[in-house]
Backbone as CSV, one residue per row, in Angstrom:
resi,resn,N_x,N_y,N_z,CA_x,CA_y,CA_z,C_x,C_y,C_z
1,MET,61.853,4.454,4.380,61.070,3.498,4.806,59.661,3.458,3.671
2,LYS,59.615,2.434,3.046,58.283,2.262,2.456,57.235,1.224,3.397
3,HIS,55.832,2.248,3.139,55.054,1.343,3.820,53.944,1.154,2.871
4,GLU,53.742,-0.426,2.832,52.464,-0.720,1.861,51.556,-1.327,2.566
5,GLU,50.145,-1.208,2.167,49.015,-1.708,3.029,48.802,-2.929,2.702
6,LEU,48.966,-3.515,1.269,48.559,-4.935,0.778,50.157,-5.333,0.281
7,PRO,51.042,-5.658,0.839,52.454,-6.320,0.264,52.082,-7.337,-0.671
8,GLU,52.824,-7.553,-1.567,52.667,-8.393,-2.760,52.980,-10.023,-2.337
9,ASN,53.840,-9.939,-1.319,54.243,-11.138,-0.648,54.722,-11.247,0.789
10,THR,54.108,-11.949,1.480,54.468,-12.295,2.840,54.780,-13.766,3.064
11,SER,55.342,-13.784,4.185,55.514,-15.328,4.721,54.275,-16.237,4.708
12,ASP,53.000,-15.395,5.098,52.007,-16.298,5.359,51.015,-16.372,4.066
13,LYS,50.705,-17.576,3.548,50.102,-17.814,2.281,48.647,-17.406,2.183
14,LEU,47.831,-17.668,3.559,46.586,-16.854,3.909,46.599,-15.441,3.562
15,LEU,47.679,-14.869,4.044,47.576,-13.316,4.088,47.919,-13.045,2.536
16,ASN,48.733,-13.757,1.786,48.880,-13.431,0.412,47.562,-13.788,-0.397
17,LEU,47.005,-14.598,-0.171,45.491,-14.876,-0.817,44.717,-14.080,-0.366
18,LEU,44.562,-13.484,0.767,43.611,-12.312,1.137,43.790,-11.102,0.588
19,HIS,45.320,-10.876,0.453,45.587,-9.627,-0.225,45.394,-9.653,-1.698
20,SER,45.587,-10.842,-2.384,45.558,-10.845,-4.032,43.957,-10.751,-3.895
21,ASN,43.120,-11.155,-3.224,41.551,-10.599,-3.509,41.163,-9.578,-3.077
22,ILE,41.819,-8.882,-2.177,41.505,-7.374,-2.060,42.007,-6.730,-3.123
23,ARG,43.245,-7.066,-3.621,43.374,-6.085,-4.963,42.732,-6.465,-5.982
24,PHE,42.140,-7.634,-6.163,41.196,-7.887,-7.325,40.077,-7.089,-6.937
25,ALA,39.268,-6.801,-5.644,38.149,-6.251,-5.540,38.569,-4.801,-5.884
26,ILE,39.742,-4.285,-5.721,39.995,-2.953,-5.937,39.938,-2.671,-7.270
27,LYS,40.443,-3.621,-8.186,40.380,-3.503,-9.615,38.970,-3.550,-10.009
28,ILE,38.352,-4.282,-9.546,36.830,-3.888,-9.729,36.304,-2.599,-9.533
29,LEU,36.739,-2.139,-8.557,36.490,-0.751,-8.232,36.785,0.227,-9.190
30,ALA,37.701,0.078,-9.531,38.573,0.981,-10.640,37.756,0.811,-11.942
31,ILE,37.153,-0.326,-12.236,36.170,-0.550,-13.540,34.989,0.202,-13.212
32,LEU,34.440,0.000,-11.973,32.885,0.429,-11.662,33.338,2.098,-11.841
33,MET,34.326,2.709,-11.256,34.681,4.229,-11.002,34.582,4.713,-12.880
34,VAL,35.254,3.904,-13.453,35.163,4.315,-14.955,33.812,4.327,-15.572
35,LEU,32.988,3.563,-15.044,31.472,3.401,-15.561,30.978,4.657,-14.952
36,VAL,31.132,4.987,-13.532,30.259,6.238,-12.926,30.839,7.527,-13.707
37,ILE,31.988,7.275,-14.043,32.797,8.685,-14.696,31.790,8.796,-16.077
38,TYR,31.740,7.727,-16.654,30.967,7.971,-18.167,29.573,8.440,-17.841
39,TRP,28.620,7.678,-17.011,27.464,8.084,-16.230,27.415,9.538,-15.813
40,SER,28.583,9.981,-15.350,28.323,11.375,-14.748,28.364,12.288,-15.958
41,ILE,29.313,11.909,-16.886,29.386,12.732,-18.350,27.907,12.713,-19.165
42,ALA,27.589,11.713,-18.948,25.968,11.592,-19.647,25.134,12.673,-18.653
43,ASP,25.171,12.446,-17.685,24.271,13.253,-16.599,24.405,14.797,-17.006
44,VAL,25.749,15.203,-17.260,26.176,16.551,-17.287,25.616,17.178,-18.805
45,VAL,25.807,16.125,-19.746,25.148,16.261,-21.358,23.566,16.408,-21.071
46,TYR,22.913,15.537,-20.349,21.682,15.734,-20.057,21.071,16.915,-19.113
47,VAL,21.924,17.244,-18.389,21.447,18.705,-17.529,21.691,19.572,-18.033
48,LEU,22.499,19.909,-19.258,22.809,21.016,-20.128,21.901,20.931,-21.098
49,TYR,21.510,19.818,-21.581,20.425,19.600,-22.733,18.752,20.488,-22.146
50,MET,18.569,19.794,-20.969,17.439,20.190,-20.339,17.400,21.477,-20.134
51,ARG,18.237,22.256,-19.733,18.251,23.455,-19.157,18.475,24.341,-20.659
52,LEU,19.042,24.082,-21.533,18.949,24.631,-22.706,17.940,24.514,-23.735
53,SER,17.110,23.468,-23.337,16.047,23.116,-24.221,14.832,23.632,-23.570
54,ALA,14.824,24.103,-22.682,13.633,24.838,-21.950,13.555,26.413,-22.110
55,PRO,12.263,27.004,-22.399,12.152,28.121,-22.487,12.592,29.219,-21.431
56,PRO,13.472,30.127,-21.520,13.824,30.922,-22.736,15.110,29.877,-23.442
57,TYR,14.991,29.372,-24.462,16.032,28.859,-25.250,17.168,29.135,-25.398
58,PHE,18.073,28.274,-25.163,19.738,28.324,-25.090,20.324,29.821,-24.113
59,LEU,19.300,30.065,-22.933,19.940,30.847,-22.015,19.710,30.215,-20.509
60,LEU,20.892,30.233,-19.661,20.999,29.615,-18.535,20.630,30.940,-17.537
61,ASP,19.961,30.522,-16.189,19.965,31.628,-15.386,21.043,31.055,-14.089
62,VAL,21.169,31.769,-13.201,22.363,31.516,-12.256,22.093,30.171,-11.627
63,GLU,20.933,29.704,-11.290,20.567,28.566,-10.697,21.149,27.421,-11.595
64,ASP,20.543,27.608,-13.027,21.112,26.536,-13.928,22.360,26.552,-14.253
65,ILE,23.180,27.473,-13.982,24.841,27.488,-14.023,25.103,26.898,-12.769
66,LEU,24.755,27.247,-11.837,25.223,26.334,-10.611,25.061,25.150,-10.647
67,GLN,23.650,24.284,-11.266,23.325,23.032,-11.442,24.638,22.346,-12.441
68,VAL,24.985,23.169,-13.512,25.904,22.509,-14.384,27.225,22.405,-13.739
69,PHE,27.550,23.596,-13.131,28.873,23.782,-12.288,28.875,22.384,-11.383
70,GLY,27.867,21.981,-10.451,27.712,21.064,-9.794,28.038,19.718,-10.365
71,ALA,27.364,19.530,-11.557,27.490,18.142,-12.216,29.188,18.224,-12.767
72,PHE,29.784,19.189,-13.222,30.875,19.040,-13.798,31.779,18.713,-12.663
73,MET,31.667,19.226,-11.320,32.506,19.113,-10.252,32.450,17.687,-9.849
74,ILE,31.178,16.830,-10.034,31.100,15.544,-9.734,32.169,14.488,-10.309
75,VAL,31.940,15.096,-11.848,32.712,14.324,-12.817,34.183,14.501,-12.381
76,LEU,34.615,15.532,-11.940,35.876,15.784,-11.652,36.320,15.141,-10.533
77,ILE,35.357,15.062,-9.272,35.318,14.318,-8.134,35.689,12.865,-8.455
78,ALA,34.797,12.393,-9.437,34.724,10.929,-9.676,36.107,10.468,-10.148
79,VAL,36.752,11.718,-11.347,38.148,11.260,-11.674,39.163,11.278,-10.731
80,GLU,39.010,12.110,-9.792,40.277,12.092,-8.654,39.973,11.048,-7.731
81,ILE,38.649,10.325,-7.499,38.690,9.129,-6.818,39.183,7.886,-7.871
82,PHE,38.933,8.102,-9.014,39.667,7.091,-9.914,41.133,6.959,-9.815
83,ILE,41.541,8.231,-9.873,43.117,8.473,-9.736,43.624,7.868,-8.329
84,ASN,42.763,8.148,-7.108,43.231,7.650,-6.033,43.443,6.053,-6.009
85,ILE,42.440,5.209,-6.709,42.237,3.999,-6.804,43.511,3.298,-7.564
86,ARG,43.780,4.028,-8.593,44.873,3.558,-9.728,46.287,3.879,-9.056
87,LEU,46.437,5.045,-8.436,47.626,5.017,-7.719,47.653,4.053,-6.260
88,TYR,46.565,3.855,-5.933,46.813,2.577,-5.042,46.977,1.241,-5.644
89,LEU,46.444,0.942,-6.568,46.825,-0.177,-7.299,48.316,-0.389,-7.518
90,GLY,49.055,0.842,-8.340,50.235,0.673,-8.753,51.025,0.792,-7.576
91,SER,50.676,1.122,-6.593,51.967,1.314,-5.283,51.684,0.654,-4.336
92,HIS,50.190,0.382,-4.012,49.741,-0.612,-2.877,49.891,0.631,-1.708
93,ILE,49.747,1.993,-1.764,50.372,2.880,-0.623,49.026,3.976,-0.955
94,ILE,48.265,4.192,-0.010,47.180,5.082,-0.069,47.712,6.605,-0.037
95,PRO,47.328,7.115,-1.041,48.022,8.591,-1.435,47.313,9.804,-0.902
96,VAL,47.781,9.791,0.630,46.951,10.641,1.521,46.767,11.903,1.021
97,GLU,47.559,12.604,0.214,47.723,13.881,0.045,46.600,14.037,-0.855
98,LEU,46.667,13.288,-1.901,45.587,13.215,-3.039,44.069,12.968,-2.486
99,VAL,43.989,12.046,-1.555,42.887,12.042,-0.885,42.190,13.347,-0.126
100,VAL,43.231,14.052,0.420,42.782,15.015,1.093,42.458,16.098,0.021
101,ALA,43.391,16.255,-1.160,42.858,17.308,-2.304,41.487,16.823,-2.811
102,THR,41.175,15.323,-2.908,39.719,15.172,-3.528,38.589,15.510,-2.378
103,ALA,38.930,15.325,-1.001,37.897,16.027,0.131,37.747,17.317,-0.225
104,LEU,38.911,18.023,-0.519,38.743,19.569,-0.527,37.933,19.942,-1.843
105,MET,38.030,19.126,-2.787,37.259,19.555,-4.049,36.035,18.989,-3.938
106,ALA,35.765,17.884,-2.982,34.071,17.517,-2.655,33.707,18.810,-1.739
107,VAL,34.192,19.333,-0.956,33.580,20.552,-0.173,33.513,21.566,-1.067
108,ALA,34.546,21.875,-2.014,34.254,23.068,-2.906,32.933,22.870,-3.701
109,ARG,32.875,21.668,-4.052,31.653,21.314,-4.901,30.371,21.902,-3.965
110,LYS,30.289,21.389,-2.842,29.192,21.697,-2.160,29.065,23.031,-1.845
111,ILE,30.077,23.739,-1.625,29.850,25.141,-1.396,29.594,25.903,-2.598
112,ILE,29.913,25.531,-3.791,29.735,26.200,-5.251,28.111,26.102,-5.339
113,VAL,27.564,24.984,-5.032,26.099,24.761,-5.233,25.261,24.893,-4.019
114,LEU,25.863,25.392,-3.093,24.997,25.685,-1.689,24.030,26.669,-1.800
115,ASP,22.980,26.578,-1.281,21.998,27.740,-1.632,21.703,28.345,-0.468
116,LEU,22.125,29.387,-0.260,22.407,30.168,1.306,21.030,30.476,1.827
117,LYS,19.897,30.561,1.029,18.740,30.725,1.437,18.244,29.776,2.271
118,ILE,18.433,28.498,2.016,17.834,27.414,2.588,18.837,26.558,3.853
119,VAL,20.304,27.016,3.734,21.104,26.592,5.074,21.159,27.125,5.958
120,SER,21.216,26.792,7.043,21.470,27.195,8.726,22.801,27.876,8.810
121,ALA,22.790,28.813,9.621,24.240,29.348,10.046,25.239,28.132,10.563
122,GLU,24.574,27.427,11.183,25.503,26.214,11.759,26.168,25.251,10.675
123,HIS,25.542,25.467,9.439,25.593,24.256,8.481,26.707,25.176,7.510
124,VAL,27.000,26.409,7.511,27.821,27.201,7.025,29.246,26.958,8.212
125,ILE,29.038,27.321,9.084,30.087,27.370,10.170,30.764,25.854,10.029
126,GLY,30.128,24.989,9.925,30.382,23.557,9.999,31.192,23.230,8.456
127,LEU,30.722,23.854,7.575,31.761,23.551,5.999,32.919,24.545,6.258
128,ALA,32.812,25.628,6.985,34.035,26.454,7.198,35.097,26.113,7.896
129,LEU,34.390,24.968,8.938,35.695,24.436,9.756,36.263,23.244,9.012
130,VAL,35.284,22.370,8.317,35.954,21.490,7.618,36.930,21.929,6.409
131,ILE,36.449,22.910,5.911,37.360,23.752,4.804,38.758,23.810,5.683
132,ILE,38.536,24.621,6.490,40.236,25.140,7.177,40.630,23.991,7.772
133,SER,40.086,22.731,8.407,40.732,21.490,8.595,41.556,20.679,7.732
134,LEU,40.800,20.696,6.316,41.257,19.919,5.180,42.428,20.938,4.663
135,GLY,42.302,22.067,4.591,43.061,23.084,4.254,44.397,23.009,4.931
136,GLY,44.363,23.051,6.367,45.310,22.883,7.238,46.023,21.638,7.153
137,THR,45.166,20.473,6.925,46.022,19.144,6.767,46.683,19.038,5.307
138,TYR,46.053,19.692,4.174,46.913,19.565,3.097,48.290,20.409,3.063
139,PHE,48.282,21.668,3.728,49.288,22.556,4.017,50.288,21.687,4.471
140,LEU,50.094,21.168,5.667,50.904,20.307,6.466,51.481,19.028,5.740
141,LEU,50.760,18.518,4.898,51.222,17.088,4.037,52.141,17.920,2.877
142,LYS,52.082,18.785,2.228,52.781,19.505,1.469,53.942,20.093,1.961
143,ARG,53.992,20.793,3.036,54.871,21.314,3.759,56.091,19.832,4.237
144,ASN,55.662,18.895,4.787,56.290,17.700,4.752,56.988,17.010,3.710
145,ALA,56.151,17.031,2.678,56.578,16.502,1.425,57.834,17.206,0.801
146,GLN,57.771,18.469,0.996,58.813,19.369,0.438,60.118,19.222,1.416
147,SER,59.893,19.259,2.679,61.074,19.115,3.365,61.683,17.666,3.742
148,SER,60.900,16.825,3.428,61.544,15.383,3.161,62.525,15.330,2.412
149,PRO,62.446,15.525,1.050,63.783,15.498,0.113,64.981,16.055,0.805
150,ASN,65.075,17.394,1.356,66.075,18.095,1.943,66.470,17.201,3.030
151,LYS,65.975,16.579,4.029,66.280,15.697,5.152,67.089,14.452,4.681
152,SER,66.521,13.895,3.450,67.413,12.600,2.961,68.454,13.169,2.541
153,LEU,68.592,14.276,1.900,69.942,14.664,1.304,71.158,14.762,2.307
154,LYS,70.487,15.399,3.307,71.374,15.890,4.476,71.909,14.390,5.393
155,GLN,71.093,13.673,5.060,71.701,12.333,6.177,72.588,11.605,4.990
156,ASP,72.489,11.709,3.628,73.353,11.050,2.912,74.699,11.659,2.721
157,LYS,74.884,12.831,3.142,76.238,13.543,3.233,76.951,13.082,4.573
């Protein structure tokens, strides 16, 4: 069964008009996301330049490396969001598995740049619960996706 959030054609002309407007808005979001990706890449270059041009020259300490990693992760998260938008534009179906994977990447970025000296235990526990929840959701989605082709093959026989 195919599920489309914004079908191309419906019997209602008003819904068709509204859906085409929403699809146009999503295309604008895709264009803006590409601009954000370029802006983020420029930020990575700037952060690297600033860190490498400060004394001691061409050396990074652990905090500098974590900031650079955080900047890289932001670019990767922006690319994942663009892929989500692109898949939605192509199929009109929200790619739930990819959205969950993007959320996992965003939480991973938060953990990579997390300064344990200034966060509370509750904050760490909350992040752990979010990771467990997203990881469990991703696992269930993958398991369901792997078992779905087998079910359709059995039904065809």
